[in-house]
C-alpha positions in Angstrom: -17.3 -38.7 19.1 -18.9 -36.8 21.7 -16.6 -33.7 22.9 -17.6 -32.7 26.4 -16.8 -29.2 25.0 -17.8 -27.1 22.0 -17.9 -23.8 20.5 -20.5 -21.6 21.5 -23.0 -20.5 18.1 -23.9 -17.2 17.2 -27.5 -16.1 17.3 -27.8 -16.4 13.9 -27.0 -20.0 13.8 -30.4 -21.1 15.2 -31.7 -20.1 11.7 -31.3 -23.6 10.2 -31.1 -23.9 6.3 -33.3 -27.0 5.1 -31.3 -26.8 1.8 -28.5 -27.0 3.6 -27.7 -30.2 1.7 -27.0 -28.3 -1.5 -23.6 -27.5 -2.5 -25.1 -24.5 -4.4 -27.2 -23.1 -1.8 -24.2 -23.7 1.0 -21.8 -21.8 -1.7 -23.6 -18.7 -3.4 -24.6 -15.6 -2.4 -27.2 -14.5 -4.3 -27.9 -11.0 -4.8 -31.3 -9.3 -3.4 -32.1 -6.2 -5.9 -34.8 -4.9 -3.1 -33.7 -6.1 0.1 -36.1 -3.9 1.7 -39.0 -5.7 -0.4 -37.8 -8.8 0.6 -37.4 -8.1 4.6 -41.6 -7.0 4.3 -42.4 -9.8 3.0 -40.9 -12.1 5.4 -42.0 -10.2 8.0 -45.7 -10.4 6.7 -45.1 -14.2 5.8 -43.7 -14.9 9.4 -46.5 -13.0 10.8 -48.8 -15.7 9.5 -47.2 -18.6 10.9 -49.6 -18.7 13.9 -52.6 -17.0 13.7 -54.3 -20.1 12.1 -53.4 -21.7 15.4 -54.4 -19.1 17.9 -57.1 -17.7 16.4 -59.6 -20.7 17.0 -58.8 -21.2 20.8 -60.5 -18.0 22.5 -63.9 -19.2 20.2 -63.7 -23.0 20.6 -66.5 -23.0 23.2 -68.5 -21.1 20.5 -67.4 -23.1 17.3 -68.5 -26.5 19.3 -71.6 -25.2 20.7 -72.6 -24.0 17.4 -71.6 -27.3 15.3 -72.2 -29.7 18.2 -68.9 -31.0 18.5 -67.9 -32.9 21.8 -64.6 -32.5 23.6 -62.8 -35.0 22.0 -63.7 -33.6 18.8 -62.6 -30.0 19.7 -59.4 -32.0 20.9 -59.1 -33.4 17.7 -59.4 -30.3 15.6 -56.8 -28.6 17.7 -54.8 -31.5 17.4 -54.9 -31.8 13.4 -53.1 -28.3 12.4 -50.1 -29.6 14.9 -50.1 -33.2 13.9 -49.8 -31.4 9.9 -46.7 -29.4 11.4 -44.9 -32.7 11.6 -46.2 -34.8 9.1 -45.4 -32.0 6.1 -42.5 -30.6 7.6 -39.9 -33.0 6.0 -42.0 -32.3 2.6 -40.3 -28.5 2.6 -36.9 -29.4 1.3 -38.2 -31.8 -1.1 -40.6 -29.1 -2.6 -37.9 -26.4 -2.4 -35.3 -28.0 -4.4 -37.5 -29.2 -7.5 -39.7 -25.9 -7.6 -37.3 -23.3 -5.6 -38.1 -21.7 -2.2 -39.5 -19.1 -3.1 -42.1 -20.0 -5.3 -42.9 -22.9 -2.8 -43.7 -20.0 0.0 -45.6 -18.4 -2.0 -48.0 -21.2 -3.5 -48.6 -22.5 -0.1 -49.3 -19.0 1.6 -52.6 -19.6 -1.3 -52.9 -22.6 0.4 -52.8 -21.1 3.8 -55.6 -18.9 2.8 -57.8 -21.3 1.5 -57.4 -23.4 4.5 -58.7 -20.3 6.2 -61.7 -19.6 4.4 -62.6 -23.5 3.8 -62.6 -24.2 7.9 -64.7 -21.0 8.5 -67.1 -21.6 5.8 -68.5 -24.8 5.1 -69.4 -26.6 8.4 -68.0 -29.1 10.3 -66.5 -30.9 7.1 -64.7 -27.5 6.0 -63.5 -26.7 9.9 -61.2 -29.7 10.1 -60.6 -30.2 6.4 -59.5 -26.4 6.8 -57.4 -26.7 9.8 -55.9 -29.6 8.2 -54.8 -27.5 5.2 -53.7 -24.5 7.2 -51.4 -26.7 9.7 -49.7 -28.3 6.8 -49.3 -24.9 5.1 -47.6 -23.4 8.2 -45.3 -26.9 8.9 -43.8 -26.2 4.9 -43.3 -22.3 5.4 -42.0 -22.6 9.0 -39.3 -25.1 7.4 -38.4 -23.0 4.6 -38.5 -19.6 6.0 -35.4 -19.7 8.3 -33.6 -21.0 5.6 -34.2 -17.9 3.1 -33.3 -15.6 5.8 -29.9 -17.2 6.6 -29.4 -17.0 3.3 -30.4 -14.0 1.8 -29.6 -11.6 4.6 -26.1 -13.5 5.9 -24.5 -10.6 7.0 -27.1 -9.8 9.3 -28.6 -12.8 10.0 -28.3 -12.3 14.0 -30.6 -9.3 13.6 -33.1 -11.0 11.4 -33.4 -13.7 13.8 -34.7 -11.5 16.2 -37.0 -9.8 13.5 -38.4 -13.3 12.8 -39.2 -14.6 16.6 -41.0 -11.0 16.6 -42.8 -11.6 13.9 -44.0 -15.2 15.0 -45.2 -13.7 18.5 -46.8 -10.6 17.4 -48.7 -12.7 14.8 -50.1 -15.5 17.5 -50.8 -12.6 19.8 -52.6 -10.6 17.6 -54.7 -13.7 16.7 -55.4 -15.0 20.0 -56.4 -11.0 21.1 -58.6 -10.1 18.5 -60.6 -12.8 17.0 -62.9 -12.4 19.7 -63.8 -8.5 19.3 -63.6 -9.4 15.5 -66.5 -11.6 15.6 -68.2 -9.3 17.7 -68.0 -6.7 15.4 -69.4 -8.8 12.8 -72.2 -9.2 14.4 -71.3 -12.1 16.8 -70.2 -14.5 14.1 -67.4 -16.7 14.9 -67.0 -17.9 11.0 -66.3 -14.3 10.0 -64.1 -13.8 13.0 -61.9 -16.6 12.0 -62.0 -16.0 8.3 -60.6 -12.7 8.9 -57.0 -14.1 8.6 -57.2 -14.7 5.1 -56.7 -11.1 4.8 -52.8 -11.1 6.2 -52.3 -14.1 4.1 -53.2 -12.7 1.2 -51.4 -9.4 1.7 -48.3 -11.5 2.7 -48.6 -13.7 -0.7 -48.9 -10.2 -2.6 -45.7 -8.5 -1.1 -44.3 -11.8 -1.6 -44.9 -12.2 -5.6 -41.7 -10.2 -6.4 -39.4 -12.9 -4.8 -40.9 -15.3 -7.1 -38.8 -14.6 -9.9 -35.3 -14.3 -8.2 -32.8 -16.7 -9.5 -30.7 -18.9 -7.2 -29.3 -21.6 -9.4 -30.1 -25.1 -9.8 -30.0 -27.4 -6.6 -28.7 -30.7 -6.4 -28.4 -33.0 -2.8 -24.6 -33.5 -2.3 -24.7 -34.8 1.3 -26.4 -37.8 3.2 -26.4 -37.9 6.6 -26.6 -41.5 8.0 -27.5 -42.6 11.7 -29.2 -40.2 13.2 -32.2 -42.3 13.7 -29.8 -44.5 15.8 -28.5 -41.9 18.0 -29.6 -41.4 21.6 -28.5 -38.2 21.6 -30.6 -37.1 18.4 -33.6 -38.6 19.9 -32.8 -37.1 23.2 -33.3 -33.5 21.3 -36.3 -34.6 19.1 -38.2 -35.9 22.5 -37.3 -32.3 24.2 -38.7 -30.3 20.7 -41.8 -32.4 21.0 -43.0 -32.0 24.5 -42.0 -28.8 24.7 -43.9 -28.1 21.7 -46.9 -30.3 23.3 -47.2 -27.8 26.0 -47.3 -24.9 23.6 -49.9 -26.0 21.6 -51.9 -27.0 24.7 -51.8 -23.6 25.1 -52.5 -22.2 22.0 -55.7 -24.6 21.7 -57.0 -24.7 24.9 -56.1 -21.9 27.7 -58.8 -19.6 26.7 -61.0 -22.4 27.1 -59.9 -23.5 30.6 -60.0 -19.8 31.4 -63.7 -19.7 30.3 -64.5 -22.4 32.1 -63.0 -20.6 35.4 -65.5 -17.8 35.1 -63.6 -15.5 32.4 -65.3 -14.0 29.3 -64.1 -15.3 26.2 -62.5 -11.9 25.6 -60.4 -12.1 28.5 -59.5 -15.1 27.9 -58.3 -14.4 24.5 -56.2 -11.4 26.2 -54.8 -13.9 28.5 -53.3 -15.9 26.0 -52.2 -12.9 23.8 -50.6 -11.3 26.7 -48.4 -14.6 27.5 -47.6 -14.9 23.9 -46.1 -11.1 23.6 -44.0 -11.7 26.7 -42.7 -15.3 25.0 -40.7 -12.8 22.9 -38.2 -11.7 25.5 -37.5 -14.7 27.0 -37.2 -16.3 23.3 -34.4 -13.8 22.1 -32.7 -13.6 26.2 -32.7 -17.7 26.7 -30.3 -19.1 23.9 -27.8 -15.9 24.7 -27.5 -17.0 28.7 -27.8 -20.8 28.0 -25.2 -20.6 25.8 -22.9 -18.7 28.3 -22.6 -22.2 30.6 -20.2 -25.1 29.9 -23.8 -26.7 28.9 -27.7 -26.4 28.4 -29.2 -28.8 31.1 -29.7 -25.9 34.1 -31.2 -23.7 31.1 -33.8 -26.3 30.5 -34.9 -27.0 33.8 -35.4 -23.6 34.9 -37.5 -22.5 31.8 -39.9 -25.5 32.0 -39.8 -25.2 35.7 -41.4 -21.8 34.6 -43.6 -23.1 32.4 -45.0 -25.8 34.8 -45.4 -23.0 37.2 -47.5 -20.8 35.0 -49.6 -23.8 34.0 -50.3 -24.9 37.1 -50.7 -21.0 37.9 -53.9 -20.5 35.4 -55.3 -23.7 35.9 -55.6 -23.6 39.8 -54.5 -20.5 41.5 -57.2 -17.8 42.3 -58.0 -15.4 39.0 -57.2 -12.2 40.9 -53.6 -13.3 40.0 -54.0 -14.7 36.5 -51.9 -12.0 34.8 -48.6 -12.6 36.9 -49.1 -16.9 36.0 -49.5 -15.8 32.3 -46.7 -13.7 32.2 -44.9 -16.7 34.2 -46.3 -19.0 31.3 -45.0 -16.9 28.3 -41.5 -16.5 29.9 -41.3 -20.0 30.6 -42.6 -21.4 26.8 -40.3 -18.3 25.2 -37.5 -20.0 26.6 -38.1 -23.5 25.8 -38.4 -22.9 22.1 -35.8 -20.8 21.3 -33.6 -23.3 23.6 -35.0 -26.2 21.4 -33.5 -24.6 18.5 -30.8 -23.6 20.0 -30.1 -27.4 20.9 -30.1 -28.5 17.0 -27.6 -26.3 16.4 -25.5 -27.3 19.5 -25.6 -30.5 19.0 -24.6 -30.6 15.3 -21.1 -30.5 14.3 -22.0 -28.7 10.6 -24.9 -27.3 8.5 -25.5 -30.7 6.9 -26.0 -32.7 10.2 -28.0 -29.5 11.8 -30.3 -29.2 8.7 -31.2 -33.4 9.2 -31.3 -33.0 13.0 -33.5 -29.9 12.4 -35.8 -32.0 10.3 -35.9 -35.0 12.4 -36.7 -32.8 15.7 -39.5 -30.9 13.6 -41.0 -33.8 11.8 -40.9 -36.0 14.8 -41.4 -34.1 17.7 -44.4 -32.1 16.1 -46.2 -35.2 15.5 -45.5 -36.2 19.0 -46.7 -32.7 20.2 -49.9 -33.5 18.4 -51.2 -36.0 21.4 -51.3 -33.0 23.8 -54.0 -31.4 22.5 -55.6 -34.3 21.6 -55.3 -35.5 25.2 -56.7 -32.5 27.1 -59.8 -33.0 24.7 -60.2 -36.8 25.6 -59.7 -36.1 29.7 -61.8 -33.0 29.6 -64.9 -35.2 27.8 -64.2 -38.0 30.5 -64.1 -35.8 33.3 -66.5 -33.2 32.4 -64.2 -30.5 33.8 -60.8 -29.1 33.4 -58.9 -30.3 37.2 -57.6 -33.7 35.9 -55.5 -31.9 33.1 -52.9 -30.9 35.6 -52.0 -34.5 35.4 -51.2 -33.8 31.6 -49.0 -30.7 32.1 -47.0 -32.6 35.1 -46.6 -35.8 32.8 -45.3 -33.9 29.6 -43.3 -31.3 31.4 -41.3 -33.8 33.6 -41.0 -35.9 30.4 -39.3 -32.4 28.7 -37.3 -32.3 31.6 -35.9 -35.6 31.8 -35.2 -35.4 27.8 -33.6 -32.1 28.0 -31.4 -33.2 30.7 -29.9 -35.7 28.1 -30.3 -33.0 25.0 -28.7 -30.4 27.2 -25.2 -32.2 27.5 -22.2 -30.6 25.7 -22.0 -33.5 22.8 -22.5 -34.0 19.3 -24.9 -36.3 17.8 -22.9 -39.5 16.6 -23.4 -39.7 12.4 -21.5 -39.8 9.4 -21.8 -37.5 6.4 -21.6 -38.6 2.9 -21.1 -36.9 -0.6 -23.9 -38.2 -2.9 
């Protein structure tokens, strides 16, 4: 069934529980003995979900020059972590059911730290292998953390949504803006600039360690959702998630290089990316609230994607005197596109079980699709020797996202069956 109207979700419903197919998780309300410690741990973990991605791009030219990487190889380097976000996201619920979400988060924080130190210490092989490990780690934690937030802070999940989003944006912005100055501080050493981000990962693991012993009961799979892969609406949600993410990771991976190619210093380019990411905080909180006030989300999707495209074209082609205006416009657009992608997963699902499975599909397939964008930028730059032609990639991906979003933004539910097993 595809009703034309449906209930508007509260903000807390944006937190999809990766273990929502488990009856025990659905019905349990675990007691948190030290909620302040859990809150601090959650914030520190969320802060680490973007630095491994945004810290590399301001130094990409230095890294490529030092190791002799071509633009295509640099594109692959920016693609690997995003590809791993998609490939490893579906393993998160499996690992959580086997070992418990808290233990998995702790262990994967350590692998994230290992990936960061590997990519900054062992040349070209370590750079690629470490990027792969870091991306896989972020993909797993990114699926599990929202479920922990929703489970342990159920009464304040709306506020925690804002805290979670803020921590993500802050971590990305800090890494984008601080990595180049850090590398200069350490004697113009890009390995030390990249390797610095092992410290917040280890700090997060330290503060998360007390959660490893928490007991939340045995988990068992209770429901199986069938039919998502045959449902056009589910694919439209997935394509919108993937295409808007592709533009986001192009910005993470390549915007500083584009701006450096236009004449900015590495520090100035990193600060521009950092400022754009900070702005995302405001639109990522406002866009879902505004979008759920209308009969559907199609207008909101078009508006935020047009803002994104205007910001991208401005950064690529407009005079540098107005760069900060375009960077702010880009941030407003991309914060809205990401939060609306999460909102669509909830709005197109009848219950938490369907939402958990649609979330897994949208992230797994969507992030895999998203990885093609950064790679395409590297290939086109390698072919043309410049950045002018990159605008065609922005246009194709952006228009594709609008088309998919117009389908996904309709007030309908995905058609699936949900069976108890």
